[in-house]
Backbone as numpy.savetxt, mean C-alpha at the origin, in Angstrom:
# Nx Ny Nz CAx CAy CAz Cx Cy Cz
10.89 -8.81 -4.55 11.64 -8.33 -2.85 12.85 -7.44 -2.70
13.65 -8.16 -3.58 14.72 -7.10 -3.75 14.50 -5.40 -3.33
14.24 -5.61 -4.50 13.63 -3.70 -5.13 12.89 -3.49 -3.66
11.70 -3.92 -3.08 11.32 -3.70 -1.72 12.58 -3.47 -0.95
13.13 -4.32 -0.68 14.14 -4.31 0.11 14.95 -2.95 0.28
15.04 -2.48 -0.95 16.21 -1.31 -1.34 15.33 -0.28 -1.47
14.06 -0.40 -1.65 13.00 0.77 -1.37 13.41 1.36 0.09
13.25 -0.05 1.02 12.66 0.44 2.26 14.37 0.85 2.89
15.56 0.97 2.33 16.99 1.37 2.51 16.90 2.91 2.36
16.31 3.24 1.22 15.99 4.05 0.44 14.98 5.62 1.95
14.33 4.04 1.82 12.83 5.37 3.27 13.70 5.44 4.34
14.35 4.86 4.49 15.19 5.26 5.88 16.15 5.90 5.95
17.15 6.00 4.66 18.05 7.19 4.57 18.03 8.88 4.98
16.49 8.44 3.52 15.83 10.20 3.38 15.21 10.61 3.76
14.35 9.66 5.00 13.79 10.36 5.75 13.84 10.05 7.33
15.11 10.12 7.62 15.86 9.22 8.55 16.04 10.22 10.01
14.93 11.33 10.16 15.01 12.01 10.91 13.71 12.36 11.33
12.30 12.28 10.88 11.64 11.40 11.16 10.90 10.41 11.96
9.89 10.64 12.45 8.65 9.73 12.39 6.97 10.65 13.05
6.81 9.83 13.08 5.10 9.62 13.31 4.98 10.25 15.44
4.34 10.25 15.34 3.74 10.79 16.60 2.13 9.80 17.26
2.06 8.93 17.74 1.12 7.99 18.49 0.57 9.06 19.01
-0.77 8.63 18.96 -1.88 8.46 20.17 -1.82 8.11 21.60
-1.82 8.70 22.40 -2.07 8.03 23.68 -2.96 6.82 24.20
-4.36 7.00 23.46 -5.50 6.72 23.25 -5.62 5.18 22.11
-5.07 4.29 22.73 -5.12 2.66 21.36 -6.81 2.57 21.63
-7.90 3.17 20.66 -8.48 2.63 21.13 -9.19 1.07 20.61
-9.70 0.17 22.12 -9.68 -1.12 21.40 -10.98 -1.40 20.66
-11.91 -0.30 20.76 -13.13 -0.55 19.57 -12.34 -0.66 18.09
-11.31 0.10 17.72 -11.04 0.24 16.75 -10.33 -1.05 16.34
-9.40 -1.57 17.38 -8.76 -2.60 16.63 -9.59 -3.76 16.43
-10.46 -4.35 17.04 -11.81 -4.72 16.57 -12.37 -5.11 16.16
-12.18 -3.52 14.84 -13.47 -3.22 13.87 -12.41 -3.41 12.96
-11.61 -3.25 13.22 -10.28 -3.47 11.76 -9.76 -4.83 11.62
-9.77 -5.61 12.89 -9.25 -6.93 12.80 -10.57 -7.93 11.71
-12.03 -7.24 12.24 -13.78 -8.18 12.15 -13.72 -7.39 10.19
-13.57 -6.43 9.99 -13.73 -5.43 8.80 -12.53 -6.80 7.90
-11.39 -6.49 8.08 -10.36 -7.25 7.23 -10.57 -8.78 7.15
-11.59 -9.95 7.74 -11.87 -11.17 7.69 -13.13 -10.97 7.35
-13.87 -10.06 6.89 -14.66 -9.68 6.22 -14.34 -9.89 4.27
-13.44 -8.66 4.81 -13.56 -8.59 3.12 -12.34 -9.55 2.84
-11.72 -10.19 3.26 -10.88 -11.69 2.86 -11.93 -12.56 2.37
-12.85 -12.59 3.43 -14.02 -13.69 3.16 -14.76 -13.15 1.90
-15.17 -11.52 1.51 -16.22 -11.49 0.42 -15.00 -12.05 -0.64
-13.92 -11.58 -0.64 -12.56 -11.50 -1.76 -12.09 -12.87 -2.03
-12.58 -14.57 -1.51 -12.47 -15.46 -1.40 -13.71 -15.75 -2.16
-15.19 -15.83 -1.89 -16.29 -16.19 -2.66 -16.16 -15.40 -3.25
-15.52 -14.11 -4.00 -15.94 -13.02 -5.55 -15.08 -14.23 -6.50
-13.64 -14.36 -6.06 -12.66 -14.84 -6.69 -12.98 -16.68 -7.27
-13.50 -17.33 -5.82 -13.85 -18.44 -5.87 -14.86 -18.63 -7.40
-16.11 -18.34 -7.24 -17.22 -18.24 -8.15 -17.32 -17.39 -8.74
-16.30 -16.50 -9.16 -16.60 -15.60 -10.21 -17.71 -14.42 -10.03
-18.17 -13.92 -9.12 -19.45 -13.22 -8.99 -18.86 -11.51 -8.90
-17.70 -11.34 -9.21 -16.91 -10.30 -8.66 -17.29 -9.11 -8.36
-17.93 -9.56 -7.09 -18.22 -8.76 -5.61 -17.00 -8.00 -4.91
-15.71 -7.82 -5.00 -14.40 -7.18 -5.22 -13.96 -6.85 -6.25
-13.75 -5.87 -6.37 -12.82 -4.87 -7.59 -12.61 -3.44 -7.32
-11.68 -2.79 -8.40 -10.65 -1.75 -7.80 -12.27 -0.93 -7.33
-13.25 -0.89 -8.45 -14.51 0.50 -8.46 -14.93 0.03 -6.58
-15.50 -1.11 -6.22 -16.15 -2.25 -4.89 -14.87 -1.32 -3.57
-13.73 -1.88 -4.09 -12.15 -1.29 -3.21 -12.80 -0.20 -2.49
-13.41 1.02 -2.95 -13.64 2.00 -2.64 -14.48 2.92 -1.71
-15.64 1.09 -2.02 -16.80 0.50 -0.92 -16.38 0.21 0.43
-15.69 -0.42 -0.09 -14.97 -1.86 1.22 -13.70 -1.40 1.58
-13.12 -0.42 1.64 -11.82 -0.53 2.16 -11.91 0.94 2.31
-12.10 2.19 2.06 -12.31 3.54 2.14 -13.59 4.03 3.05
-15.07 3.91 1.94 -15.80 4.82 2.49 -16.33 4.09 3.94
-17.06 2.82 3.27 -17.89 1.93 4.45 -16.87 1.71 6.04
-15.72 2.05 5.85 -14.52 1.63 7.17 -14.45 3.64 7.54
-14.39 4.28 6.74 -14.74 5.89 7.11 -15.54 6.17 8.43
-16.59 5.92 7.11 -18.02 6.04 7.81 -17.96 5.42 9.45
-18.10 3.70 9.68 -17.91 3.29 10.68 -17.03 3.81 12.36
-16.03 4.23 11.01 -14.59 4.55 12.55 -16.02 5.59 12.90
-15.71 6.95 12.01 -16.21 7.89 12.47 -17.58 8.26 13.42
-18.55 7.41 13.48 -19.15 6.52 14.26 -18.76 5.83 15.53
-17.95 5.26 15.23 -17.75 4.92 16.46 -17.08 6.02 17.94
-16.66 7.05 17.30 -16.92 8.10 18.40 -17.25 8.79 18.89
-17.01 10.02 19.67 -18.24 9.94 20.68 -18.09 11.90 19.83
-19.54 12.38 20.07 -19.60 13.74 19.53 -20.84 13.52 17.93
-20.46 14.88 18.24 -21.00 15.53 16.44 -20.39 14.59 15.40
-21.18 13.76 14.94 -20.90 13.31 13.14 -19.80 13.72 12.49
-20.55 15.34 12.86 -19.23 15.55 11.42 -17.92 15.91 11.87
-17.66 16.55 13.12 -16.20 16.28 13.99 -15.86 15.58 13.61
-16.78 14.67 14.43 -15.87 13.26 14.46 -15.05 12.34 12.50
-16.07 12.57 12.12 -15.97 12.33 10.79 -14.48 13.13 9.95
-14.72 14.20 10.56 -12.89 14.65 10.55 -11.89 14.63 10.95
-12.19 14.03 12.46 -11.00 14.28 13.39 -10.64 12.28 12.57
-11.57 11.91 12.55 -10.66 10.25 11.53 -10.45 10.65 10.30
-10.56 10.86 9.68 -9.90 12.27 8.31 -8.32 11.86 8.91
-8.12 13.32 9.87 -6.91 13.50 10.41 -6.31 12.62 10.75
-7.22 11.96 11.61 -5.60 10.44 12.36 -5.27 10.18 11.55
-6.02 9.60 10.12 -6.16 8.59 8.97 -4.59 8.95 8.30
-4.73 10.04 8.19 -3.57 10.62 7.67 -3.88 11.65 6.16
-5.02 11.88 6.52 -5.14 12.85 4.69 -5.68 14.10 4.89
-3.97 14.52 5.47 -3.82 16.09 5.38 -2.67 16.44 4.37
-2.88 17.71 4.71 -1.93 19.00 3.40 -0.84 17.92 3.68
0.15 17.83 2.56 1.44 17.35 2.63 2.88 18.78 2.82
3.94 18.17 3.24 4.34 19.84 3.59 5.31 19.49 2.59
6.36 20.71 2.03 7.27 21.00 1.02 8.40 19.46 1.40
8.95 19.86 3.30 9.80 19.04 2.94 9.24 17.38 2.38
7.95 16.95 2.95 7.82 15.51 2.88 7.32 15.35 1.94
7.06 16.26 0.70 6.74 15.89 -0.53 7.49 15.93 -1.60
8.38 16.65 -0.64 10.22 16.79 -1.19 11.39 15.50 -1.50
10.71 14.96 0.16 11.56 13.69 0.04 11.39 12.47 -0.06
9.49 12.23 -0.45 8.70 11.36 -1.51 9.32 10.96 -3.03
9.24 12.66 -2.97 10.07 12.33 -4.57 11.07 12.15 -5.23
11.98 12.42 -4.25 13.64 11.66 -4.06 13.70 10.52 -3.84
12.22 9.54 -2.79 12.53 8.24 -2.76 12.00 7.75 -4.17
11.14 8.37 -5.44 10.77 8.12 -6.38 11.65 7.73 -7.05
12.03 8.97 -7.00 13.17 8.91 -8.06 14.12 8.78 -8.29
14.99 8.06 -7.58 16.15 7.45 -6.51 15.79 5.79 -7.21
14.34 5.59 -6.73 14.15 3.82 -6.62 13.89 3.52 -8.33
13.10 4.60 -9.27 13.20 4.32 -10.78 14.77 4.64 -11.31
15.24 5.10 -11.03 16.50 5.16 -11.68 17.83 3.75 -10.96
17.39 3.37 -9.40 18.27 1.91 -9.34 17.00 0.51 -10.77
15.86 0.70 -10.72 15.11 0.19 -11.49 16.32 0.00 -13.01
15.76 1.51 -13.40 16.35 0.92 -15.12 17.75 0.97 -15.29
18.74 1.08 -14.38 20.31 0.91 -13.85 20.11 -0.67 -14.31
19.68 -1.75 -13.19 19.07 -2.90 -12.95 18.71 -3.57 -14.47
17.64 -3.06 -15.13 16.88 -3.76 -16.12 18.37 -3.80 -17.25
18.53 -2.06 -17.49 19.41 -1.84 -18.46 20.92 -3.35 -18.66
20.59 -3.61 -17.78 22.34 -4.23 -17.52 21.98 -5.81 -17.98
20.45 -6.11 -17.72 20.27 -7.16 -18.43 20.25 -7.14 -20.31
20.75 -8.62 -20.80 20.86 -8.97 -21.97 19.87 -9.46 -23.25
18.61 -9.57 -22.38 18.24 -10.00 -23.43 17.16 -8.35 -23.35
17.21 -7.67 -23.26 16.92 -6.85 -23.92 17.17 -4.62 -23.36
17.50 -4.28 -24.07 18.42 -2.72 -23.37 17.07 -2.30 -23.20
17.06 -2.11 -21.61 15.78 -1.12 -21.50 15.99 0.08 -21.38
17.52 0.53 -21.52 18.01 1.71 -21.61 17.21 2.47 -22.84
16.64 1.67 -24.23 16.48 2.60 -25.40 15.23 2.95 -25.29
15.02 2.15 -24.11 12.87 2.49 -23.57 12.22 3.41 -23.19
13.77 3.56 -22.65 13.17 4.97 -21.09 12.30 6.12 -21.70
12.08 6.66 -22.73 11.33 7.34 -23.02 10.10 7.04 -23.83
9.40 5.81 -24.18 8.43 4.98 -23.73 7.56 5.06 -22.63
8.91 4.35 -21.46 8.45 3.85 -20.23 7.56 5.29 -19.69
8.31 6.67 -19.77 8.18 7.97 -19.06 7.42 8.34 -19.47
6.63 8.31 -20.82 5.54 8.95 -21.46 4.63 8.07 -21.04
4.17 7.11 -20.48 2.97 6.23 -19.80 3.45 5.98 -18.05
4.45 6.86 -17.59 4.47 6.77 -16.25 3.35 7.24 -15.48
3.36 8.59 -16.33 1.98 9.47 -15.34 0.77 8.88 -15.40
0.16 8.35 -17.04 -0.93 7.64 -16.88 -1.05 5.98 -15.66
-0.13 5.52 -15.93 -0.03 4.22 -14.90 -0.38 5.16 -13.56
0.48 5.88 -13.74 0.51 6.67 -11.86 -0.92 7.58 -11.84
-1.50 7.50 -12.48 -2.77 8.60 -12.00 -3.59 7.38 -11.57
-3.71 5.78 -12.79 -4.39 5.01 -12.75 -4.39 4.37 -11.37
-3.27 4.23 -11.33 -2.68 3.79 -10.21 -3.20 4.20 -8.94
-3.12 5.51 -8.41 -3.22 6.39 -7.31 -4.57 6.33 -7.04
-5.51 6.24 -8.16 -7.10 6.16 -7.98 -7.65 4.93 -7.33
-6.96 4.24 -7.45 -7.19 2.70 -7.08 -6.54 1.65 -6.22
-5.60 0.69 -6.64 -4.93 0.17 -4.91 -4.25 1.30 -4.04
-3.35 2.06 -5.21 -2.70 3.09 -4.65 -3.23 3.95 -3.50
-4.16 4.60 -3.44 -4.97 4.91 -2.43 -5.68 4.16 -1.47
-6.81 3.80 -2.14 -8.50 2.86 -1.43 -7.02 1.48 -0.74
-6.65 0.28 -1.04 -5.23 -0.22 0.25 -4.47 0.34 0.96
-3.61 1.69 0.37 -3.56 2.52 1.76 -3.87 3.32 2.49
-5.14 3.27 2.23 -6.12 4.25 3.16 -6.55 2.50 4.73
-6.67 1.44 4.24 -7.34 0.79 5.23 -5.90 0.20 5.40
-5.07 0.18 4.80 -4.33 -0.85 5.41 -3.30 -0.32 6.61
-2.68 1.44 6.30 -1.77 2.23 6.57 -2.42 2.89 7.53
-3.39 3.99 7.20 -4.33 4.58 7.72 -5.37 4.40 8.60
-5.63 2.97 8.14 -6.14 2.34 9.83 -5.90 1.20 10.59
-5.06 0.28 9.58 -4.73 -0.64 10.65 -3.58 -1.01 11.35
-2.76 -0.48 10.74 -1.21 -0.02 10.99 -1.29 0.63 11.76
-2.47 2.04 12.31 -2.49 3.29 12.78 -3.08 2.84 14.26
-4.54 1.37 14.23 -4.46 1.45 14.96 -3.90 0.61 15.84
-2.99 -0.32 15.38 -2.32 -1.54 16.00 -0.93 0.08 16.38
-0.44 0.22 15.91 0.60 1.22 16.71 0.04 1.76 17.41
-0.64 2.67 17.54 -2.25 3.18 18.94 -1.50 2.77 20.51
-2.50 1.35 19.67 -2.37 0.12 21.05 -1.09 -0.05 21.72
-0.44 -0.38 20.95 1.19 -1.08 21.48 2.14 -0.20 21.48
2.02 0.56 20.93 3.73 1.61 20.89 4.73 1.32 20.22
4.45 0.91 19.27 5.16 -0.22 18.96 5.19 -0.08 17.49
5.80 1.28 16.94 5.14 1.09 15.88 6.02 0.04 14.15
7.47 -0.66 15.27 7.59 -1.57 13.73 7.34 -2.41 14.02
6.91 -2.82 14.80 5.85 -4.37 15.07 4.68 -4.03 14.63
4.23 -2.76 14.62 2.45 -2.30 14.14 3.01 -2.74 12.39
4.02 -1.85 12.14 4.71 -1.68 10.50 4.41 -3.27 9.56
5.37 -4.69 10.74 5.39 -5.66 10.13 4.32 -6.77 10.57
3.57 -6.26 11.18 1.97 -6.90 11.30 0.84 -6.86 10.38
0.96 -5.51 10.03 0.08 -4.89 9.00 0.38 -5.52 7.68
1.93 -5.28 7.61 2.26 -5.71 6.82 2.42 -7.80 5.73
1.83 -8.29 6.74 1.52 -9.34 6.85 -0.09 -9.69 6.79
-0.66 -9.21 7.45 -2.13 -8.94 6.79 -2.15 -8.27 5.22
-1.26 -7.19 5.29 -1.65 -7.25 3.43 -0.87 -8.07 2.42
0.09 -8.56 2.31 0.81 -9.61 1.79 -0.69 -11.13 1.71
-1.28 -11.49 2.87 -2.27 -12.40 3.17 -3.43 -11.85 2.39
-3.89 -10.15 1.97 -5.25 -10.08 1.36 -4.51 -10.01 0.31
-3.88 -10.37 -0.52 -3.48 -11.06 -1.58 -4.02 -12.22 -2.43
-4.10 -13.10 -1.23 -3.71 -14.95 -1.27 -5.18 -14.78 -2.31
-6.67 -14.48 -2.06 -7.70 -14.99 -2.96 -7.15 -14.76 -4.62
-6.39 -13.81 -4.33 -6.29 -13.37 -6.42 -4.78 -14.08 -6.65
-4.70 -14.07 -5.55 -3.43 -15.02 -5.90 -3.62 -16.92 -6.71
-4.62 -17.25 -5.41 -4.78 -18.60 -5.32 -5.28 -18.73 -6.73
-6.76 -18.13 -6.96 -7.59 -17.93 -8.04 -7.16 -17.10 -9.66
-6.55 -16.14 -9.32 -6.38 -15.51 -10.29 -5.42 -15.39 -10.92
-4.02 -15.51 -9.94 -2.31 -15.02 -10.62 -1.67 -16.90 -11.77
-1.28 -16.57 -12.35 -1.33 -17.68 -14.22 -0.02 -18.41 -12.76
0.43 -17.77 -12.09 2.06 -18.71 -12.17 1.99 -19.53 -10.15
0.62 -18.53 -9.65 0.67 -18.99 -8.32 -1.10 -19.97 -8.51
-1.82 -19.90 -9.21 -3.06 -20.34 -9.58 -3.20 -21.76 -9.12
-4.21 -22.08 -8.35 -4.21 -23.14 -7.68 -3.62 -24.20 -6.67
-2.30 -22.98 -6.36 -1.19 -24.38 -5.12 -1.23 -23.33 -3.83
-1.80 -23.21 -3.08 -1.79 -23.10 -1.46 -0.25 -22.29 -1.34
0.46 -23.45 -1.67 1.84 -22.80 -0.92 2.85 -22.43 -2.46
2.65 -22.46 -3.15 2.99 -21.18 -4.20 2.34 -19.51 -3.76
1.04 -19.59 -4.12 0.37 -19.07 -3.05 0.59 -18.05 -1.89
1.25 -18.68 -0.88 1.30 -17.82 0.23 3.38 -17.32 -0.05
3.72 -18.22 -0.35 5.59 -18.16 -0.60 4.94 -16.73 -1.76
4.27 -16.60 -2.42 4.74 -15.03 -3.07 4.36 -14.20 -2.47
3.47 -14.46 -1.71 2.41 -12.78 -1.40 3.26 -12.53 -0.28
3.34 -13.64 0.42 4.58 -13.24 2.05 6.13 -12.52 1.29
6.36 -12.93 0.61 7.86 -12.28 -0.06 7.76 -11.38 -0.80
6.73 -10.92 -1.37 6.30 -9.71 -2.72 5.47 -9.01 -2.16
4.76 -9.36 -1.61 3.67 -8.19 -1.44 4.00 -7.65 0.04
4.52 -8.81 1.42 4.49 -8.41 2.96 5.72 -7.46 2.61
7.11 -8.31 2.16 8.01 -7.43 2.01 7.36 -5.66 1.90
7.24 -5.51 0.62 6.79 -4.67 -0.23 5.66 -3.53 0.83
4.99 -4.22 1.40 4.00 -3.39 2.44 4.80 -2.36 3.78
5.46 -3.84 3.59 6.82 -3.49 4.83 7.72 -1.60 4.39
7.61 -1.42 3.10 8.43 -0.73 2.91 7.04 0.64 3.01
5.77 0.20 1.97 4.92 1.68 2.64 4.45 1.41 3.73
5.00 0.41 4.71 4.67 1.07 6.25 5.57 2.42 6.90
6.60 1.47 6.33 7.53 3.01 6.55 7.69 3.81 5.83
7.07 4.20 5.09 7.23 5.87 4.28 6.05 6.28 5.03
4.84 5.16 5.49 3.92 6.06 6.13 4.27 6.79 7.57
5.10 5.74 8.55 5.37 6.00 9.70 6.38 7.41 9.70
7.49 6.93 9.05 8.66 8.05 8.58 8.25 9.32 8.13
6.74 9.58 7.14 5.96 10.83 7.12 5.53 11.38 8.10
5.03 10.85 9.26 4.53 11.42 10.41 3.12 11.38 10.01
2.76 10.00 9.62 1.52 9.41 9.04 0.60 10.14 7.95
1.42 10.76 7.36 0.96 11.38 6.04 0.47 10.24 4.82
-0.95 9.70 5.02 -1.50 8.86 4.14 -1.35 9.12 3.01
-0.60 10.52 2.50 -0.39 10.60 0.89 1.49 10.33 0.63
2.08 10.15 1.74 3.30 9.90 1.18 2.87 8.03 0.68
2.42 7.10 1.03 2.31 5.56 1.13 1.25 5.86 0.30
0.73 6.51 -0.22 -0.43 6.21 -1.24 0.40 6.57 -2.71
1.64 7.90 -2.91 2.01 8.23 -3.98 2.97 6.86 -4.02
4.01 6.84 -2.65 4.59 5.54 -3.30 4.32 4.52 -3.75
3.27 3.53 -3.17 2.09 3.13 -3.82 2.19 3.08 -5.50
1.19 4.13 -5.73 1.31 3.85 -7.19 2.26 4.53 -7.31
3.24 5.21 -7.34 4.18 4.70 -8.30 5.16 4.01 -8.29
5.35 2.67 -7.16 5.74 1.27 -7.49 4.98 0.71 -8.39
3.74 0.83 -8.40 3.37 0.11 -9.57 2.75 0.58 -10.75
2.64 1.59 -10.83 3.18 2.28 -12.22 4.12 1.93 -12.34
5.09 2.16 -12.28 6.68 1.55 -12.64 6.27 0.00 -13.12
5.92 -0.66 -12.44 6.07 -2.19 -12.63 5.35 -2.17 -14.05
4.06 -1.20 -14.21 3.11 -1.81 -15.43 4.35 -0.93 -16.33
4.96 0.49 -16.21 5.63 0.59 -17.28 7.07 0.24 -17.75
7.70 -0.51 -17.22 8.29 -1.67 -16.78 8.13 -3.12 -18.08
6.18 -3.49 -17.52 6.30 -4.61 -18.45 5.71 -4.23 -19.69
6.01 -3.09 -20.36 5.60 -2.92 -21.45 6.24 -2.86 -22.37
7.80 -2.67 -21.95 9.26 -2.75 -22.50 9.96 -4.28 -22.64
9.70 -4.72 -21.45 10.56 -5.99 -21.14 10.17 -6.95 -21.91
10.39 -7.78 -22.34 9.99 -9.09 -23.85 9.46 -9.50 -22.93
8.22 -9.83 -23.89 7.33 -10.45 -23.59 6.09 -9.73 -23.30
6.78 -8.83 -23.22 5.60 -7.86 -23.53 4.27 -7.29 -24.83
């Protein structure tokens, strides 16, 4: 939670003058679809983990969080499907990232990594500072892996679809960020309850973990999406970088 708050501070400082412009036409149909699809996915995740059917995984997330929602949203629009499909992609934020936004996103990632290294280097358990070369070699590999999985698929659905639709409807971007982040946290419940060793079998521990960690991190990612003018690549890169950093540190911390 502490590192997620630090991440939010970095984003607010580095992107302080930037924000998205939301559409004046908040589609109720899109809102209803987003929530309905979220509930369907949640139910499938619960069934998948409870009965070990493997319906939901990093591969099928491309289908359930990206391809099917994209096609359905495009179909909900009027006009020819090709134009509607391209318009939906633009609205979600799959657009070229400008140099300034790219530089600011990179700066957030680098400062975040610097803070992680500094904090963990103070630990008496293991001098992480001596393992920086090993971490830096592995980080790009983990980064690519995360960008091809959760970093993109989860950002596509939660920020590109849910947060955008809620913000367009309410015209309150920060409320949309918090609301979407809570949904993002709850999205992890089936995995926390059935799969995570520290929380498995406990509803209270699972809810506590996902609302303290995932939901707060979701706020940081939602803030990045908003402050980068709804550019999905910024939040996707940040999401992938945060996950990759956790994996890289996990290879050098005690017990790894």
